[in-house]
C-alpha positions in Angstrom: -12.2 -4.4 -9.9 -11.3 -2.1 -13.0 -12.9 -3.2 -16.7 -10.4 -1.9 -20.3 -12.6 -0.4 -22.9 -9.3 -0.2 -24.9 -5.7 -1.2 -25.4 -4.7 1.5 -24.0 -6.4 1.9 -21.4 -5.2 -2.0 -20.2 -1.2 -0.1 -21.0 -1.8 3.2 -19.3 -2.6 1.3 -16.6 0.7 -0.9 -16.1 2.3 1.8 -16.7 1.0 3.6 -13.4 1.6 0.9 -11.7 5.2 0.3 -12.8 5.1 4.2 -11.5 4.1 3.5 -8.3 4.7 -0.5 -7.1 7.5 -1.3 -9.2 7.9 -3.6 -12.9 4.8 -5.6 -14.2 6.5 -9.2 -15.3 4.3 -11.1 -17.2 4.1 -15.1 -19.2 1.9 -15.9 -21.6 0.4 -19.6 -21.5 -1.5 -21.1 -23.6 -5.4 -21.2 -22.3 -5.4 -24.8 -19.6 -1.7 -24.8 -18.7 0.1 -23.1 -15.6 2.1 -20.1 -16.0 5.2 -21.6 -13.1 4.5 -25.4 -14.3 4.9 -26.9 -17.8 3.0 -29.9 -19.5 4.9 -32.1 -21.9 3.5 -30.8 -24.7 4.6 -27.2 -23.4 7.7 -28.3 -24.0 10.8 -29.5 -27.0 10.1 -33.2 -26.8 13.6 -34.5 -25.3 13.2 -31.4 -22.1 13.3 -32.9 -19.0 10.3 -31.8 -16.3 10.9 -32.7 -13.1 7.3 -31.9 -10.7 6.3 -29.5 -14.2 9.7 -27.1 -13.9 12.2 -27.1 -17.0 15.5 -28.9 -15.9 17.0 -25.6 -17.5 14.5 -23.3 -15.8 16.9 -23.8 -12.7 19.8 -24.9 -11.4 18.8 -28.8 -10.3 21.2 -31.2 -8.4 22.6 -34.2 -10.3 19.7 -36.3 -8.6 16.8 -33.5 -9.7 15.9 -33.4 -5.6 17.2 -30.1 -4.9 17.7 -26.9 -6.9 19.8 -24.7 -5.8 21.1 -21.2 -6.0 21.6 -19.2 -8.7 21.0 -15.4 -9.5 21.3 -15.9 -13.6 18.7 -19.3 -13.8 15.3 -19.5 -13.4 11.6 -18.9 -14.2 11.7 -16.8 -17.1 9.0 -13.2 -17.1 9.2 -10.3 -20.2 9.8 -7.1 -18.4 8.7 -5.4 -21.4 6.1 -4.8 -23.5 8.0 -6.1 -27.2 9.8 -8.8 -25.3 5.9 -10.3 -24.3 4.8 -9.2 -27.4 7.9 -11.8 -29.5 6.8 -14.4 -27.0 3.1 -14.1 -26.3 3.4 -14.7 -30.8 5.7 -17.6 -29.6 3.4 -19.5 -27.7 0.0 -18.7 -30.2 2.0 -20.9 -33.1 3.4 -23.5 -31.1 -0.7 -24.0 -30.1 -2.2 -23.8 -33.3 -6.4 -22.8 -32.1 -5.6 -22.3 -28.4 -5.8 -19.1 -26.6 -2.6 -17.8 -25.0 -3.4 -15.9 -21.6 -1.0 -13.5 -20.0 -0.6 -14.2 -16.4 1.2 -11.1 -14.8 2.6 -10.2 -11.4 4.9 -7.0 -10.1 8.7 -6.9 -9.2 7.9 -6.1 -6.4 5.6 -8.5 -5.3 5.4 -10.2 -2.2 6.6 -13.1 -3.1 7.6 -16.4 -0.9 10.8 -16.8 0.8 14.3 -17.6 -0.7 12.9 -16.7 -3.8 13.6 -13.6 -5.4 13.2 -11.4 -9.3 16.7 -10.7 -10.8 17.2 -9.2 -13.5 18.7 -11.0 -16.9 22.3 -9.4 -17.1 22.6 -10.3 -20.9 18.3 -8.9 -21.4 17.2 -5.9 -19.2 13.3 -7.2 -21.4 13.8 -10.2 -18.8 13.5 -11.0 -15.1 14.1 -14.3 -13.3 12.3 -15.4 -10.5 15.1 -16.9 -8.7 16.3 -19.4 -6.2 18.0 -17.7 -3.4 18.8 -20.3 -1.1 19.2 -24.0 -1.6 15.3 -26.5 -1.7 14.3 -29.5 -2.9 12.0 -29.4 -5.4 9.2 -30.2 -3.6 9.6 -27.1 -1.6 10.1 -24.8 -4.9 6.8 -27.1 -6.5 5.1 -25.3 -3.1 6.3 -21.3 -3.4 5.7 -21.4 -7.5 2.3 -22.6 -6.6 1.9 -19.9 -4.5 3.4 -17.5 -7.1 1.5 -18.8 -9.4 -2.1 -18.7 -6.9 -1.6 -14.8 -6.5 -0.7 -13.7 -9.9 -3.5 -11.4 -12.3 -4.7 -13.4 -15.7 -5.9 -11.4 -18.5 -8.0 -13.9 -20.9 -7.3 -14.3 -24.2 -5.0 -11.8 -25.4 -4.9 -12.3 -29.4 -6.9 -9.1 -29.6 -4.1 -7.1 -27.2 -1.2 -8.0 -29.7 -2.9 -8.2 -33.3 
């Protein structure tokens, strides 16, 4: 385990990881939240959540029990520093008084079968964690929890983005 004394240490470390193992993909999350699941307080009023998954993120069946594969739908991950800063600012404004943590994973990380990181065709600043095979929502929940359990976290990143 390494301790970083200054922000450039962390940036250099992330750059080294990217060169050796692939792109670093990150998600800012309000303290107490999950990096892969939403709470009612994390989304706009009227947004439909199914077991913590935002319906607009994945291609759900009409009965909301199945998720269909789609290479441009999935959980969004920031793929560069500036995009991450922008998303962090949005999260911190919406969660006044709460710290925001950043969870991250490598693009080439060992993820569950039938999930895949895919670059967004419309915005190269982020990637989708997509579904590659039709599955039940229960299966997706288990796979996303598996990803969340293996993500690295940086607690309260407010000093990093000031």
